C-alpha positions as CSV (number, residue, x, y, z in Angstrom):
1,M,-77.1,94.3,-14.0
2,M,-80.0,92.0,-13.2
3,K,-79.3,88.3,-13.0
4,N,-81.6,87.4,-16.0
5,E,-79.9,90.1,-18.1
6,V,-76.5,88.5,-17.3
7,I,-77.8,85.1,-18.4
8,A,-79.2,86.5,-21.6
9,M,-75.9,88.1,-22.4
10,I,-74.0,84.9,-21.8
11,E,-76.3,83.0,-24.1
12,S,-76.4,85.6,-26.9
13,R,-74.3,87.1,-29.5
14,L,-73.5,90.1,-27.2
15,F,-71.2,88.0,-25.0
16,K,-69.3,86.7,-28.1
17,I,-68.9,90.3,-29.3
18,I,-67.3,91.3,-26.0
19,Y,-64.8,88.4,-26.2
20,Y,-64.0,89.2,-29.8
21,L,-63.2,92.8,-28.9
22,M,-61.1,91.7,-26.0
23,E,-59.1,89.4,-28.2
24,K,-58.7,91.7,-31.3
25,G,-58.5,95.1,-29.5
26,Q,-60.9,96.7,-31.9
27,A,-63.1,95.9,-34.9
28,T,-65.3,97.8,-37.4
29,A,-69.0,97.4,-37.4
30,L,-68.8,95.8,-40.9
31,E,-66.2,93.3,-39.6
32,L,-68.4,92.3,-36.7
33,A,-71.5,92.1,-39.0
34,E,-69.6,89.6,-41.2
35,K,-68.2,87.7,-38.3
36,F,-71.6,87.1,-36.6
37,E,-73.6,87.0,-39.9
38,V,-76.0,90.0,-39.1
39,S,-76.5,93.5,-40.5
40,V,-74.3,96.5,-39.6
41,R,-77.5,98.1,-38.1
42,T,-77.9,95.1,-35.8
43,I,-74.3,95.4,-34.7
44,Y,-74.9,99.0,-33.7
45,R,-78.0,98.0,-31.7
46,D,-75.9,95.3,-30.0
47,I,-73.2,97.8,-29.1
48,D,-75.9,100.0,-27.5
49,R,-77.2,97.1,-25.5
50,I,-73.7,96.2,-24.4
51,S,-73.0,99.7,-23.3
52,G,-76.3,99.9,-21.6
53,A,-75.4,96.8,-19.6
54,G,-72.4,98.7,-18.1
55,V,-69.6,97.4,-20.3
56,P,-67.3,100.3,-21.4
57,V,-67.5,100.0,-25.2
58,Y,-67.1,103.0,-27.5
59,S,-66.5,103.9,-31.2
60,V,-63.5,105.7,-32.6
61,A,-64.1,107.7,-35.8
62,G,-61.8,107.8,-38.8
63,R,-60.1,105.4,-41.2
64,S,-58.2,103.6,-38.5
65,G,-61.1,103.8,-36.0
66,G,-63.5,101.2,-35.0
67,I,-65.4,99.7,-32.0
68,R,-63.3,98.9,-28.9
69,L,-63.4,98.3,-25.2
70,L,-62.0,100.6,-22.6
71,D,-58.3,99.8,-22.0
72,R,-57.7,97.3,-19.1
73,F,-61.4,96.2,-19.2
74,V,-61.9,92.8,-17.5
75,L,-65.1,90.8,-17.4
76,E,-66.8,90.8,-14.1
77,K,-67.0,87.5,-12.3
78,S,-70.8,87.7,-12.5
79,L,-70.6,87.1,-16.3
80,L,-69.3,83.6,-15.7
81,S,-71.3,80.7,-14.5
82,E,-70.0,78.5,-11.7
83,E,-69.4,75.7,-14.2
84,E,-67.4,78.0,-16.4
85,M,-65.3,79.2,-13.5
86,R,-64.6,75.6,-12.6
87,D,-63.6,74.8,-16.2
88,I,-61.2,77.8,-16.2
89,L,-59.6,76.6,-13.0
90,F,-59.4,73.1,-14.2
91,G,-57.6,74.2,-17.4
92,L,-55.1,76.3,-15.5
93,Q,-54.6,73.5,-13.0
94,S,-53.8,71.1,-15.9
95,L,-51.2,73.6,-17.1
96,A,-49.8,74.0,-13.6
97,A,-48.8,70.4,-13.7
98,V,-46.0,71.2,-16.2
99,Q,-45.5,74.9,-15.4
100,N,-43.5,76.7,-12.8
101,S,-44.8,78.2,-9.5
102,D,-46.0,81.4,-11.4
103,M,-49.0,79.4,-12.5
104,E,-49.9,78.7,-8.9
105,T,-49.9,82.4,-8.3
106,V,-52.4,82.9,-11.1
107,L,-54.5,80.0,-9.7
108,S,-54.5,81.6,-6.3
109,K,-55.7,84.9,-7.6
110,L,-58.5,83.4,-9.6
111,R,-59.6,81.2,-6.7
112,A,-59.9,84.4,-4.7
113,A,-61.7,86.3,-7.4
114,F,-64.1,83.5,-8.1
115,Q,-64.5,82.9,-4.3
116,M,-63.9,79.2,-4.9
117,A,-61.4,77.9,-2.3
118,D,-62.2,74.2,-2.8
119,T,-60.6,73.0,-6.0
120,S,-59.2,69.8,-4.4
121,W,-61.6,67.5,-6.4
122,I,-58.9,66.9,-9.0
123,E,-55.1,66.4,-9.1
124,V,-53.3,66.7,-12.4
125,D,-49.8,65.2,-12.8
126,V,-48.6,64.5,-16.3
127,S,-45.1,63.3,-15.2
128,R,-44.3,59.7,-15.9
129,W,-44.0,57.0,-13.3
130,G,-40.4,56.6,-12.2
131,S,-39.4,59.9,-13.7
132,D,-38.0,63.1,-12.2
133,P,-41.0,65.5,-12.2
134,E,-38.8,68.5,-11.4
135,R,-36.5,67.7,-14.3
136,E,-39.4,67.2,-16.7
137,R,-41.0,70.5,-15.5
138,M,-37.7,72.3,-16.2
139,D,-37.4,70.9,-19.7
140,F,-41.0,71.7,-20.4
141,N,-40.4,75.3,-19.4
142,V,-37.3,75.6,-21.5
143,L,-39.3,74.4,-24.5
144,K,-42.2,76.7,-23.7
145,Q,-39.8,79.7,-23.6
146,A,-38.3,78.6,-26.9
147,V,-41.7,78.4,-28.5
148,M,-42.9,81.7,-27.1
149,A,-39.7,83.7,-27.8
150,R,-39.1,81.9,-31.2
151,R,-35.6,80.8,-30.2
152,Q,-33.7,78.0,-31.9
153,I,-32.9,75.0,-29.7
154,H,-30.3,72.2,-29.8
155,F,-30.8,68.8,-28.2
156,K,-30.0,65.1,-28.3
157,Y,-32.9,62.9,-29.5
158,Y,-33.4,59.2,-29.2
159,G,-35.4,57.7,-32.1
160,S,-37.6,54.6,-31.9
161,N,-34.6,52.6,-33.1
162,G,-32.7,53.6,-29.9
163,I,-30.1,55.6,-31.9
164,A,-29.3,59.1,-30.6
165,S,-28.9,62.1,-32.9
166,E,-28.0,65.7,-32.5
167,R,-30.8,68.1,-33.6
168,D,-31.1,71.8,-34.2
169,C,-34.8,72.9,-34.4
170,H,-37.2,75.8,-34.7
171,P,-39.9,74.9,-32.1
172,Y,-43.4,75.9,-33.0
173,R,-45.8,74.2,-30.7
174,L,-46.2,71.8,-27.8
175,I,-48.8,69.1,-28.3
176,Y,-50.4,66.6,-25.9
177,K,-51.4,63.5,-27.8
178,D,-52.2,60.0,-26.7
179,K,-51.0,60.3,-23.1
180,A,-47.7,62.0,-24.1
181,W,-46.2,65.4,-24.9
182,Y,-44.7,66.2,-28.3
183,L,-42.8,69.1,-29.8
184,Y,-43.8,70.2,-33.3
185,A,-40.7,71.8,-34.8
186,W,-38.8,72.5,-38.0
187,C,-35.7,70.3,-38.0
188,L,-32.7,71.9,-39.6
189,V,-31.0,68.6,-39.9
190,R,-33.8,66.9,-41.8
191,E,-35.0,70.1,-43.4
192,D,-38.7,69.2,-42.7
193,F,-41.3,69.4,-39.9
194,R,-41.0,66.8,-37.3
195,L,-42.9,65.6,-34.2
196,F,-40.5,64.9,-31.3
197,R,-41.7,63.0,-28.2
198,L,-40.6,65.0,-25.2
199,S,-39.6,61.9,-23.2
200,R,-36.9,61.3,-25.8
201,I,-35.5,64.8,-25.9
202,K,-32.4,65.2,-23.8
203,E,-29.8,67.9,-23.0
204,I,-31.8,70.8,-24.3
205,V,-29.9,74.0,-25.1
206,L,-31.7,77.3,-25.6
207,T,-29.7,79.3,-28.2
208,G,-29.8,83.0,-28.9
209,I,-30.8,82.4,-32.6
210,L,-34.2,83.8,-33.4
211,F,-36.5,82.5,-36.2
212,D,-39.7,83.7,-37.9
213,R,-43.3,82.6,-37.0
214,I,-44.6,79.4,-38.5
215,P,-45.3,79.8,-42.2
216,E,-48.9,80.0,-43.4
217,G,-50.4,76.6,-44.3
218,T,-47.9,74.6,-42.2
219,E,-50.1,74.0,-39.1
220,P,-49.4,70.6,-37.5
221,D,-51.1,67.7,-39.3
222,L,-51.0,64.8,-36.8
223,T,-52.6,62.5,-39.3
224,R,-49.4,62.7,-41.3
225,W,-47.4,60.9,-38.6
226,E,-50.3,58.5,-38.0
227,K,-50.3,57.5,-41.7
228,E,-46.5,57.0,-41.7
229,R,-46.9,54.4,-39.0
230,E,-48.2,51.8,-41.5
231,P,-51.1,50.4,-39.4
232,V,-51.7,46.7,-39.3
233,S,-54.8,44.7,-38.1
234,V,-53.8,42.5,-35.2
235,V,-55.6,39.9,-33.1
236,L,-54.1,39.4,-29.6
237,R,-55.0,37.1,-26.7
238,F,-54.4,37.9,-23.1
239,P,-55.1,36.0,-19.8
240,K,-57.6,37.6,-17.5
241,E,-54.8,38.7,-15.0
242,A,-53.5,41.1,-17.7
243,A,-57.0,42.9,-17.9
244,S,-55.9,46.1,-16.1
245,R,-53.1,46.8,-18.7
246,V,-55.3,45.7,-21.6
247,Y,-58.0,48.2,-20.7
248,D,-55.4,50.9,-20.1
249,V,-54.4,50.7,-23.7
250,F,-57.4,49.4,-25.7
251,D,-61.0,50.6,-26.0
252,D,-63.4,48.1,-24.5
253,R,-65.2,47.9,-27.8
254,V,-62.3,46.0,-29.4
255,V,-62.0,43.6,-26.4
256,T,-64.0,40.5,-26.0
257,E,-64.0,38.2,-23.0
258,C,-64.4,34.4,-23.3
259,D,-63.4,31.5,-21.1
260,G,-61.3,33.6,-18.8
261,E,-59.3,35.2,-21.6
262,L,-59.4,38.5,-23.5
263,T,-59.2,38.8,-27.2
264,V,-58.3,42.1,-28.8
265,R,-58.9,43.0,-32.4
266,A,-57.4,46.4,-33.3
267,V,-55.4,48.4,-35.8
268,M,-52.0,49.3,-34.5
269,P,-48.8,50.9,-36.0
270,D,-46.4,48.2,-37.4
271,N,-43.2,49.6,-36.0
272,E,-40.6,49.3,-33.2
273,W,-43.1,50.7,-30.7
274,L,-45.5,47.7,-31.4
275,Y,-42.8,45.1,-30.9
276,G,-41.7,46.7,-27.6
277,F,-45.2,47.0,-26.4
278,L,-46.0,43.3,-27.1
279,M,-42.7,42.1,-25.6
280,S,-43.4,44.1,-22.4
281,F,-46.3,41.7,-21.6
282,G,-43.8,38.8,-21.5
283,D,-45.8,35.5,-21.4
284,K,-49.1,37.4,-20.9
285,V,-49.8,37.9,-24.6
286,T,-50.2,35.6,-27.6
287,V,-50.2,37.1,-31.1
288,L,-52.8,35.3,-33.2
289,S,-52.5,37.3,-36.3
290,P,-50.9,38.4,-38.6
291,L,-48.5,35.6,-38.8
292,S,-45.6,37.9,-39.8
293,L,-46.0,39.8,-36.5
294,K,-46.1,36.6,-34.5
295,R,-42.9,35.4,-36.2
296,E,-41.1,38.8,-35.6
297,V,-42.1,38.8,-31.9
298,E,-40.9,35.2,-31.5
299,K,-37.6,36.1,-33.2
300,R,-37.0,39.0,-30.8
301,L,-37.9,37.0,-27.7
302,K,-35.4,34.3,-28.7
303,S,-32.8,36.9,-29.3
304,A,-33.4,38.5,-25.9
305,L,-33.2,35.0,-24.2
306,Q,-30.0,34.3,-26.0
307,H,-28.5,37.6,-24.8
308,Y,-29.2,36.8,-21.2
309,E,-27.9,33.2,-21.5
310,E,-24.6,34.6,-23.0
311,N,-24.3,37.2,-20.2
312,R,-25.0,35.0,-17.1
């Protein structure tokens, strides 16, 4: 296949048809026509062009027949651009940060196939500072196995109020959101879907109880939990020496600098996380508004000081 033909295939409907057939196994001409919004006649012409380019595609007659690729067909490396190959390796390298050594084997094979030995330009590590990366990786793999095999799990969970509870869940999906991993699962205790932060899940037990696939119409809706956080508009003031932490958390569009100080105007969840976040700055933050938040932080700081004075 000539180089310009390869480029044309990548940029056209033909390449999408190949991927669709690889994913679905087979499809009728009518199905492909509806999928790519062209006529059935155009689809048959596309199939002829794909076949002429050396891709082993063929048609099976009969009611259960359709258009399919030869079993074990794999796209040639030449059909991927260098940028696409790097994107694939980057995605797998991101997964390898929380997977076991098997992923490294896959990465090695692809590096060899793509003839790209130098992938050292990025290092992905999603483990938390001060944590046990090996332990986190093991827990992640147990949860991955539970999701993939649809096996019920039991674990201890620490809520935002610090109270631990025993949970039995049907895990459906692992989600990375706002610098943290979450488990989307049906909680048998609460009889509802819940989003569990992985860092608060402890003592995971993989049971032998199987469950069905996620019901239709119950895909994770992250906005549901965001709405439940009761957002509040806050105005905060920080000294310049706290700038590194401020910019770690806030978008620079909500931060203004004046006279050596930083003022932040943002909408944040009015919950235990917010109080803990503000108190973690110690004397390096001043709550300007709302007044109710300022009073609550003052109350908690006084309570913490009293605790230490009583336990000297």
